[in-house]
Biopython code that builds the backbone (N, CA, C, O; Angstrom):
import numpy as np
from Bio.PDB.StructureBuilder import StructureBuilder

atoms = [
    (1, "MET", "N", (11.656, -56.349, 17.941)),
    (1, "MET", "CA", (12.359, -55.140, 18.330)),
    (1, "MET", "C", (11.476, -54.391, 19.325)),
    (1, "MET", "O", (10.314, -54.100, 19.039)),
    (2, "GLY", "N", (12.035, -54.082, 20.490)),
    (2, "GLY", "CA", (11.294, -53.378, 21.519)),
    (2, "GLY", "C", (11.375, -51.865, 21.340)),
    (2, "GLY", "O", (12.077, -51.357, 20.466)),
    (3, "ILE", "N", (10.650, -51.176, 22.179)),
    (3, "ILE", "CA", (10.622, -49.704, 22.138)),
    (3, "ILE", "C", (12.022, -49.141, 22.363)),
    (3, "ILE", "O", (12.443, -48.224, 21.657)),
    (4, "ASP", "N", (12.733, -49.677, 23.325)),
    (4, "ASP", "CA", (14.087, -49.183, 23.604)),
    (4, "ASP", "C", (14.993, -49.334, 22.389)),
    (4, "ASP", "O", (15.796, -48.450, 22.091)),
    (5, "ASP", "N", (14.863, -50.447, 21.697)),
    (5, "ASP", "CA", (15.666, -50.668, 20.495)),
    (5, "ASP", "C", (15.340, -49.629, 19.416)),
    (5, "ASP", "O", (16.235, -49.104, 18.755)),
    (6, "MET", "N", (14.051, -49.345, 19.252)),
    (6, "MET", "CA", (13.646, -48.365, 18.243)),
    (6, "MET", "C", (14.132, -46.963, 18.616)),
    (6, "MET", "O", (14.583, -46.207, 17.755)),
    (7, "VAL", "N", (14.038, -46.622, 19.900)),
    (7, "VAL", "CA", (14.523, -45.317, 20.358)),
    (7, "VAL", "C", (16.025, -45.204, 20.121)),
    (7, "VAL", "O", (16.506, -44.183, 19.630)),
    (8, "ASN", "N", (16.750, -46.236, 20.463)),
    (8, "ASN", "CA", (18.201, -46.212, 20.271)),
    (8, "ASN", "C", (18.566, -46.133, 18.790)),
    (8, "ASN", "O", (19.514, -45.437, 18.426)),
    (9, "LYS", "N", (17.828, -46.832, 17.938)),
    (9, "LYS", "CA", (18.069, -46.761, 16.502)),
    (9, "LYS", "C", (17.804, -45.343, 15.991)),
    (9, "LYS", "O", (18.554, -44.815, 15.170)),
    (10, "GLY", "N", (16.721, -44.734, 16.492)),
    (10, "GLY", "CA", (16.415, -43.355, 16.122)),
    (10, "GLY", "C", (17.512, -42.403, 16.552)),
    (10, "GLY", "O", (17.887, -41.503, 15.800)),
    (11, "LYS", "N", (18.026, -42.591, 17.745)),
    (11, "LYS", "CA", (19.131, -41.751, 18.234)),
    (11, "LYS", "C", (20.366, -41.929, 17.358)),
    (11, "LYS", "O", (21.038, -40.957, 17.015)),
    (12, "ASP", "N", (20.659, -43.176, 17.000)),
    (12, "ASP", "CA", (21.822, -43.446, 16.149)),
    (12, "ASP", "C", (21.661, -42.788, 14.777)),
    (12, "ASP", "O", (22.601, -42.185, 14.258)),
    (13, "LEU", "N", (20.471, -42.908, 14.196)),
    (13, "LEU", "CA", (20.217, -42.289, 12.894)),
    (13, "LEU", "C", (20.345, -40.774, 12.971)),
    (13, "LEU", "O", (20.885, -40.143, 12.062)),
    (14, "TYR", "N", (19.846, -40.192, 14.061)),
    (14, "TYR", "CA", (19.973, -38.747, 14.241)),
    (14, "TYR", "C", (21.450, -38.357, 14.312)),
    (14, "TYR", "O", (21.883, -37.427, 13.632)),
    (15, "GLU", "N", (22.214, -39.062, 15.127)),
    (15, "GLU", "CA", (23.638, -38.742, 15.282)),
    (15, "GLU", "C", (24.385, -38.845, 13.951)),
    (15, "GLU", "O", (25.256, -38.028, 13.653)),
    (16, "GLU", "N", (24.035, -39.852, 13.161)),
    (16, "GLU", "CA", (24.693, -40.046, 11.870)),
    (16, "GLU", "C", (24.328, -38.946, 10.867)),
    (16, "GLU", "O", (25.101, -38.657, 9.954)),
    (17, "ASN", "N", (23.168, -38.341, 11.035)),
    (17, "ASN", "CA", (22.661, -37.394, 10.040)),
    (17, "ASN", "C", (22.373, -35.999, 10.594)),
    (17, "ASN", "O", (21.687, -35.214, 9.940)),
    (18, "LYS", "N", (22.880, -35.675, 11.778)),
    (18, "LYS", "CA", (22.494, -34.407, 12.392)),
    (18, "LYS", "C", (22.930, -33.192, 11.586)),
    (18, "LYS", "O", (22.251, -32.166, 11.625)),
    (19, "ASP", "N", (24.043, -33.270, 10.855)),
    (19, "ASP", "CA", (24.451, -32.141, 10.020)),
    (19, "ASP", "C", (23.464, -31.911, 8.880)),
    (19, "ASP", "O", (23.110, -30.774, 8.572)),
    (20, "LYS", "N", (23.027, -33.001, 8.261)),
    (20, "LYS", "CA", (22.047, -32.893, 7.171)),
    (20, "LYS", "C", (20.705, -32.392, 7.694)),
    (20, "LYS", "O", (20.027, -31.604, 7.034)),
    (21, "ILE", "N", (20.331, -32.850, 8.870)),
    (21, "ILE", "CA", (19.066, -32.423, 9.472)),
    (21, "ILE", "C", (19.118, -30.930, 9.784)),
    (21, "ILE", "O", (18.173, -30.199, 9.487)),
    (22, "ALA", "N", (20.212, -30.479, 10.378)),
    (22, "ALA", "CA", (20.356, -29.058, 10.703)),
    (22, "ALA", "C", (20.321, -28.210, 9.437)),
    (22, "ALA", "O", (19.721, -27.135, 9.422)),
    (23, "GLU", "N", (20.958, -28.689, 8.385)),
    (23, "GLU", "CA", (20.962, -27.969, 7.113)),
    (23, "GLU", "C", (19.551, -27.885, 6.536)),
    (23, "GLU", "O", (19.151, -26.843, 6.019)),
    (24, "ALA", "N", (18.810, -28.966, 6.624)),
    (24, "ALA", "CA", (17.440, -28.990, 6.088)),
    (24, "ALA", "C", (16.528, -28.053, 6.873)),
    (24, "ALA", "O", (15.689, -27.372, 6.283)),
    (25, "VAL", "N", (16.681, -28.011, 8.189)),
    (25, "VAL", "CA", (15.842, -27.162, 9.028)),
    (25, "VAL", "C", (16.117, -25.687, 8.747)),
    (25, "VAL", "O", (15.223, -24.855, 8.894)),
    (26, "LYS", "N", (17.326, -25.361, 8.351)),
    (26, "LYS", "CA", (17.693, -23.971, 8.090)),
    (26, "LYS", "C", (17.623, -23.617, 6.608)),
    (26, "LYS", "O", (18.183, -22.600, 6.199)),
    (27, "SER", "N", (16.962, -24.415, 5.805)),
    (27, "SER", "CA", (16.896, -24.191, 4.362)),
    (27, "SER", "C", (15.800, -23.195, 3.993)),
    (27, "SER", "O", (14.928, -22.885, 4.805)),
    (28, "GLU", "N", (15.855, -22.706, 2.774)),
    (28, "GLU", "CA", (14.839, -21.792, 2.246)),
    (28, "GLU", "C", (13.485, -22.493, 2.174)),
    (28, "GLU", "O", (12.455, -21.889, 2.472)),
    (29, "GLN", "N", (13.487, -23.756, 1.783)),
    (29, "GLN", "CA", (12.242, -24.514, 1.700)),
    (29, "GLN", "C", (11.596, -24.647, 3.079)),
    (29, "GLN", "O", (10.381, -24.499, 3.216)),
    (30, "ALA", "N", (12.402, -24.923, 4.091)),
    (30, "ALA", "CA", (11.871, -25.020, 5.452)),
    (30, "ALA", "C", (11.323, -23.669, 5.899)),
    (30, "ALA", "O", (10.308, -23.610, 6.594)),
    (31, "GLU", "N", (11.981, -22.594, 5.508)),
    (31, "GLU", "CA", (11.504, -21.247, 5.848)),
    (31, "GLU", "C", (10.126, -20.999, 5.249)),
    (31, "GLU", "O", (9.224, -20.525, 5.939)),
    (32, "ASP", "N", (9.962, -21.312, 3.988)),
    (32, "ASP", "CA", (8.676, -21.093, 3.318)),
    (32, "ASP", "C", (7.559, -21.908, 3.968)),
    (32, "ASP", "O", (6.471, -21.394, 4.228)),
    (33, "ILE", "N", (7.840, -23.174, 4.223)),
    (33, "ILE", "CA", (6.832, -24.053, 4.827)),
    (33, "ILE", "C", (6.504, -23.598, 6.245)),
    (33, "ILE", "O", (5.334, -23.521, 6.621)),
    (34, "SER", "N", (7.527, -23.300, 7.023)),
    (34, "SER", "CA", (7.280, -22.897, 8.408)),
    (34, "SER", "C", (6.518, -21.577, 8.467)),
    (34, "SER", "O", (5.662, -21.400, 9.334)),
    (35, "ASP", "N", (6.814, -20.653, 7.562)),
    (35, "ASP", "CA", (6.079, -19.381, 7.544)),
    (35, "ASP", "C", (4.595, -19.612, 7.280)),
    (35, "ASP", "O", (3.741, -19.016, 7.938)),
    (36, "ARG", "N", (4.292, -20.476, 6.318)),
    (36, "ARG", "CA", (2.880, -20.749, 6.005)),
    (36, "ARG", "C", (2.175, -21.409, 7.181)),
    (36, "ARG", "O", (1.049, -21.043, 7.519)),
    (37, "VAL", "N", (2.829, -22.373, 7.798)),
    (37, "VAL", "CA", (2.217, -23.076, 8.929)),
    (37, "VAL", "C", (2.031, -22.123, 10.110)),
    (37, "VAL", "O", (0.957, -22.073, 10.709)),
    (38, "LEU", "N", (3.071, -21.374, 10.439)),
    (38, "LEU", "CA", (2.984, -20.458, 11.573)),
    (38, "LEU", "C", (1.948, -19.361, 11.334)),
    (38, "LEU", "O", (1.222, -18.985, 12.255)),
    (39, "ASP", "N", (1.874, -18.846, 10.113)),
    (39, "ASP", "CA", (0.866, -17.829, 9.796)),
    (39, "ASP", "C", (-0.540, -18.394, 9.957)),
    (39, "ASP", "O", (-1.422, -17.734, 10.505)),
    (40, "GLY", "N", (-0.745, -19.615, 9.478)),
    (40, "GLY", "CA", (-2.056, -20.247, 9.598)),
    (40, "GLY", "C", (-2.455, -20.481, 11.045)),
    (40, "GLY", "O", (-3.595, -20.221, 11.430)),
    (41, "VAL", "N", (-1.530, -20.963, 11.837)),
    (41, "VAL", "CA", (-1.809, -21.209, 13.254)),
    (41, "VAL", "C", (-2.080, -19.883, 13.969)),
    (41, "VAL", "O", (-3.001, -19.792, 14.781)),
    (42, "ALA", "N", (-1.285, -18.863, 13.670)),
    (42, "ALA", "CA", (-1.481, -17.558, 14.307)),
    (42, "ALA", "C", (-2.839, -16.967, 13.927)),
    (42, "ALA", "O", (-3.549, -16.448, 14.789)),
    (43, "ASP", "N", (-3.201, -17.039, 12.662)),
    (43, "ASP", "CA", (-4.505, -16.517, 12.224)),
    (43, "ASP", "C", (-5.651, -17.245, 12.932)),
    (43, "ASP", "O", (-6.617, -16.619, 13.369)),
    (44, "PHE", "N", (-5.537, -18.551, 13.040)),
    (44, "PHE", "CA", (-6.559, -19.344, 13.727)),
    (44, "PHE", "C", (-6.650, -18.933, 15.205)),
    (44, "PHE", "O", (-7.741, -18.747, 15.744)),
    (45, "ALA", "N", (-5.491, -18.797, 15.843)),
    (45, "ALA", "CA", (-5.469, -18.430, 17.263)),
    (45, "ALA", "C", (-6.079, -17.047, 17.471)),
    (45, "ALA", "O", (-6.762, -16.818, 18.469)),
    (46, "LYS", "N", (-5.840, -16.127, 16.543)),
    (46, "LYS", "CA", (-6.408, -14.775, 16.667)),
    (46, "LYS", "C", (-7.922, -14.795, 16.541)),
    (46, "LYS", "O", (-8.596, -13.969, 17.155)),
    (47, "LYS", "N", (-8.469, -15.713, 15.764)),
    (47, "LYS", "CA", (-9.918, -15.830, 15.652)),
    (47, "LYS", "C", (-10.530, -16.348, 16.955)),
    (47, "LYS", "O", (-11.633, -15.954, 17.335)),
    (48, "ILE", "N", (-9.808, -17.226, 17.624)),
    (48, "ILE", "CA", (-10.294, -17.802, 18.870)),
    (48, "ILE", "C", (-10.106, -16.830, 20.034)),
    (48, "ILE", "O", (-10.957, -16.732, 20.918)),
    (49, "ALA", "N", (-8.977, -16.113, 20.022)),
    (49, "ALA", "CA", (-8.648, -15.191, 21.115)),
    (49, "ALA", "C", (-8.244, -13.835, 20.529)),
    (49, "ALA", "O", (-7.067, -13.477, 20.552)),
    (50, "PRO", "N", (-9.209, -13.084, 20.006)),
    (50, "PRO", "CA", (-8.872, -11.827, 19.329)),
    (50, "PRO", "C", (-8.186, -10.803, 20.232)),
    (50, "PRO", "O", (-7.460, -9.943, 19.731)),
    (51, "GLY", "N", (-8.388, -10.868, 21.506)),
    (51, "GLY", "CA", (-7.741, -9.920, 22.410)),
    (51, "GLY", "C", (-6.276, -10.209, 22.664)),
    (51, "GLY", "O", (-5.591, -9.416, 23.310)),
    (52, "ALA", "N", (-5.792, -11.319, 22.172)),
    (52, "ALA", "CA", (-4.406, -11.719, 22.423)),
    (52, "ALA", "C", (-3.539, -11.616, 21.172)),
    (52, "ALA", "O", (-2.513, -12.289, 21.078)),
    (53, "SER", "N", (-3.931, -10.794, 20.221)),
    (53, "SER", "CA", (-3.212, -10.714, 18.944)),
    (53, "SER", "C", (-1.735, -10.379, 19.107)),
    (53, "SER", "O", (-0.888, -10.981, 18.448)),
    (54, "ASP", "N", (-1.420, -9.427, 19.975)),
    (54, "ASP", "CA", (-0.013, -9.038, 20.157)),
    (54, "ASP", "C", (0.812, -10.199, 20.706)),
    (54, "ASP", "O", (1.925, -10.447, 20.241)),
    (55, "LYS", "N", (0.273, -10.906, 21.687)),
    (55, "LYS", "CA", (0.982, -12.049, 22.279)),
    (55, "LYS", "C", (1.123, -13.174, 21.257)),
    (55, "LYS", "O", (2.166, -13.823, 21.185)),
    (56, "ILE", "N", (0.082, -13.402, 20.474)),
    (56, "ILE", "CA", (0.131, -14.443, 19.443)),
    (56, "ILE", "C", (1.208, -14.114, 18.413)),
    (56, "ILE", "O", (1.960, -14.998, 18.003)),
    (57, "ASP", "N", (1.289, -12.851, 17.991)),
    (57, "ASP", "CA", (2.327, -12.441, 17.044)),
    (57, "ASP", "C", (3.724, -12.620, 17.634)),
    (57, "ASP", "O", (4.651, -13.029, 16.936)),
    (58, "GLU", "N", (3.866, -12.315, 18.906)),
    (58, "GLU", "CA", (5.157, -12.474, 19.578)),
    (58, "GLU", "C", (5.578, -13.947, 19.603)),
    (58, "GLU", "O", (6.729, -14.276, 19.315)),
    (59, "ILE", "N", (4.647, -14.817, 19.945)),
    (59, "ILE", "CA", (4.931, -16.259, 19.984)),
    (59, "ILE", "C", (5.265, -16.768, 18.585)),
    (59, "ILE", "O", (6.194, -17.557, 18.415)),
    (60, "ARG", "N", (4.505, -16.316, 17.582)),
    (60, "ARG", "CA", (4.742, -16.721, 16.200)),
    (60, "ARG", "C", (6.139, -16.303, 15.743)),
    (60, "ARG", "O", (6.852, -17.085, 15.115)),
    (61, "ASP", "N", (6.523, -15.072, 16.060)),
    (61, "ASP", "CA", (7.840, -14.568, 15.659)),
    (61, "ASP", "C", (8.968, -15.329, 16.349)),
    (61, "ASP", "O", (9.990, -15.625, 15.729)),
    (62, "ASN", "N", (8.786, -15.646, 17.628)),
    (62, "ASN", "CA", (9.805, -16.420, 18.347)),
    (62, "ASN", "C", (9.963, -17.812, 17.749)),
    (62, "ASN", "O", (11.082, -18.302, 17.601)),
    (63, "ALA", "N", (8.865, -18.440, 17.412)),
    (63, "ALA", "CA", (8.931, -19.765, 16.787)),
    (63, "ALA", "C", (9.586, -19.678, 15.419)),
    (63, "ALA", "O", (10.359, -20.561, 15.047)),
    (64, "ASP", "N", (9.290, -18.634, 14.670)),
    (64, "ASP", "CA", (9.843, -18.469, 13.326)),
    (64, "ASP", "C", (11.362, -18.327, 13.342)),
    (64, "ASP", "O", (12.041, -18.787, 12.425)),
    (65, "ARG", "N", (11.888, -17.697, 14.375)),
    (65, "ARG", "CA", (13.346, -17.526, 14.472)),
    (65, "ARG", "C", (14.063, -18.872, 14.614)),
    (65, "ARG", "O", (15.242, -18.986, 14.281)),
    (66, "SER", "N", (13.356, -19.884, 15.105)),
    (66, "SER", "CA", (13.968, -21.199, 15.332)),
    (66, "SER", "C", (13.950, -22.073, 14.090)),
    (66, "SER", "O", (14.632, -23.097, 14.051)),
    (67, "LEU", "N", (13.181, -21.690, 13.072)),
    (67, "LEU", "CA", (13.017, -22.522, 11.886)),
    (67, "LEU", "C", (13.428, -21.757, 10.638)),
    (67, "LEU", "O", (13.315, -20.533, 10.583)),
    (68, "GLY", "N", (13.892, -22.470, 9.662)),
    (68, "GLY", "CA", (14.235, -21.851, 8.388)),
    (68, "GLY", "C", (15.525, -21.047, 8.465)),
    (68, "GLY", "O", (16.359, -21.257, 9.346)),
    (69, "ASN", "N", (15.667, -20.118, 7.518)),
    (69, "ASN", "CA", (16.915, -19.375, 7.441)),
    (69, "ASN", "C", (16.740, -17.874, 7.599)),
    (69, "ASN", "O", (17.666, -17.111, 7.324)),
    (70, "GLU", "N", (15.573, -17.443, 8.036)),
    (70, "GLU", "CA", (15.349, -16.003, 8.264)),
    (70, "GLU", "C", (14.833, -15.777, 9.668)),
    (70, "GLU", "O", (14.583, -14.637, 10.058)),
]
sb = StructureBuilder()
sb.init_structure("model")
sb.init_model(0)
sb.init_chain("A")
sb.init_seg("    ")
for serial, (resi, resn, name, xyz) in enumerate(atoms, 1):
    if name == "N":
        sb.init_residue(resn, " ", resi, " ")
    sb.init_atom(name, np.array(xyz, "f"), 0.0, 1.0, " ", f" {name:<3s}", serial, name[0])
structure = sb.get_structure()
């Protein structure tokens, strides 16, 4: 099986399950996990670039709106 075959199989699997995937991404569990990950990344970034805290928070909040259900 070549790369193209694997990519096409992945696309087919996504198409067959896109409703379930969308539901999982917008779930409470995904919200909890994404909040922890985003908070950790933001805290780390603030330690590296303390002068950019406001921008880091803005980026974190924008990313959070795309994941989970809140």
